[in-house]
Steps between C-alpha positions, in 0.01 A plus 500: 500500500544733799218662699535821699252730672475855368307816582358724226305746711512805270445582136861620461628170647290299253628702201868472605457130582362421155778708334764310702377150422435555130881529462526123562409228252346293780139426592366657819162413663329681782285285728237653726258249649369296212598750234815460291585783259792593275725735704589690186135609457423835668127446453527156652684632804234764565234225501663359818462610865817710529448575872643153587835339415499303174696189406723544198601183315823544297533232230876542453748236405775468761591785730259796527746721697511777240119511482469506882749784517287711269182402691649591841282814546182291469601198708354429844742323736 
């Protein structure tokens, strides 16, 4: 599992984020405080506080380089 910080601070960003990660047959969780939701759920994402960075857990086997490349626009360094 790999964890990265992402920012989803607009409706368009949320929609494109969900479209990007649904292409992968991997589980993704978003963690905000004590809440953990399925990152492929648009309704779940909108239940979070999107004004702050969110932790994204990527449950991928092996190297997640391809996934991280696609997620580059959302990542916070």
